[in-house]
N, C-alpha and C positions, 0 to 999 in steps of 0.2 A: 505494499499501498503505499503512496504518498501522500503529503500534507503541504500545502502552500502559505507562506506565512510570510508577512512583509517583515525585512529587518530590525526594525524598530521596535518588537512585542515577543521574539523569541527565546530571550533569557529563560524564564520561569518552563516554558512549557516546549522547548525543543528534547531536554532529555527525557521528559514522560512520553514524548513521541515518540522517542528511539527506542526505550525502554519496552514498546509496544513492536515494535519491530518495522516502523514506518521509515521511509527515507525523505525528510524535509529538505524542499527545495526552496531556498530563499530568493526573494527579489532586491536586486541592487539597486540603485538609487536611480538610476535611469528608467530602468523597468518599471520603479514603482510610482516614479512619474507618469509614465505611458498609459499606468493603469488608471490612475485618478484622470488624465483627460481620455481615455476610453471610454468610462462610463458616461460622462456629460456627455461624447458624442454622440454616445447608442442612445441614451436618453432624448437629445435634441433631433434625433433623426427618426424618433418617434417608432424604436426598434427592440425598446425597453421599458417596463412598466412594472412596478410593484403592486400587491395585492391589497395594501392599504393597511398594511404595519405600522400602526402610533409609531413605535417606536424608531424603525427607519424614515415615517416622515418628518419627525422631530429633530432626529440627525442629520437631516435632508436640511431644515430650514435652519437649523443653529450651527451648521460647519460652517469653518473659517479654513483659509487656503494657506498655504505658508510657501516662498520659493524655494525650490528645488533644483540646483544645476542651473538649467537656463530656462527650467519650464516650474511646474507647481506640484502640491500634494496637498493633500489634506491635513489640518492641524490640530492636533488633539488637545493643545496648551491653549491656542488663540478662537478655539470654539466655546461656543455658551452651554454647549450641554454636550452629552456622551457622544459621541461618535463611531461608537466602534461597531453600528448596526450597518453605518454606510462604508466605513473602511473595509469589513466584511463583505459586503456585498459586491466592492469594487475588486477586491482580491478573487471571490467567488467567480465574477464576469471575466477577468483574466486569464484562472485558471479554465472556465470553461470553454471559453473562444479557442486556449490554444497557443503554444507558440511555435514555431516553425523546427525549431531546433528539439522540441521534446517530443517523445513519444510514449505509448503508455496511456495506462489510466490515471487519471487524478481525481482523487475523492476531497470533497470539500468541507471542512469541519467548523 
């Protein structure tokens, strides 16, 4: 099994996933920024929508961004709410859409 995670939130979770036999594939800064812009693009193109989760709706409304390389990413520090649902959705979309260099199945947790 594989897990996909942002490089900023791995510390506590990675050993537990590896203990369970999972391979963790992290995103570097460039990939993380691309994942953030991808979800905005897909939503703007009306190719993705959510079923009305209040937690995700609140995360979207209160999310702030931060500079990341020559792009941007979600900012947990500057957001007015817990943006974990938005970050999770961003990473799930990145994994679900796949990357050319990756092969095999990806599980989203």
